[in-house]
N, C-alpha and C positions, 0 to 999 in steps of 0.2 A: 197721533199719539193717544187720543182718547180711546180709540178702538183697541189699541194694543194693551192699554191698562185694563180695559174691560175684559179682554180675553184672559189676561193673567189672573185677574180677580176670579173669573169663573173657573179657571183651571185649579186655583187654590181651593175653591169651594168644592169642586168635584173631587179633588184629592182627599179633603177632609171627610166627605161623604163615603168615599171608597174605603178609607181607613176605618170609619165607623162600622161599615158593613163587614169588613174583614174581622173586626173585633167581635161582632155579633156572631159571625159564622164560627169563630173559634169557641165562643161560649156554647153554641149549639152542639158543636162536635164534642166538646168536653162533657156536656150533659149526656149525649148519646153514649159515649164511652163509659159513663158511670152506671149504665143500665145493665143488670145482671143477665137478663134474658137475651140470648144471642139472636133469636128470631125477631124480637122487637127492635133490637139494635139495628139489624139489617133493614127492617121495614122503615124505620125512622131515617136511616142514612140514605136509602134509596129514594125516599119521599122528599126529604128536606135538604139533602146535600146534592143528590144527583138530579132531583126534580122530576122523577118518574111518576107516572100515573098509576092508579091502583092495579089496572090490568097488567101493566109492564112489571110492576113489583111482583105480582103473582107469578108471571112467567119466569122471572128471575129466580124466585124462591121455590117454585114448584107447587104453589097454592093457587086457588082460584082468587079472583078479585074479591069476592064475598068473604072468603076466609081471611084475607089480609085486612080487610076493613074491620072484621069482627075482632081479630087479635088486637088490632090497634085500639079499638073502642074499649075492649075489656081491660087492656093495660091501663088506659087513662081513667077508667071507672075505678079500678083498684087503687090508683094513685089518689083519686079524690076521696075514696073511703078511708084511706090511711091517714089523710089529713084531719079527718073528723075526730 
């Protein structure tokens, strides 16, 4: 019975963690949807929701890996500047 209780406790803990992750994913998706720039939205979605690498993102969008990284960097630099 001790083993069974431990398994149930771990299952509850796992469910709580999964729920937290799903909530975080929903917040990330909401943030991505709030971005006006379609290309940046796609880059972020492919990177953080689909888990693709920069080269794969470039292939999906018709950009080089370097272009994708630069667009990403420029977007967040502008975001930082607007906070100041």
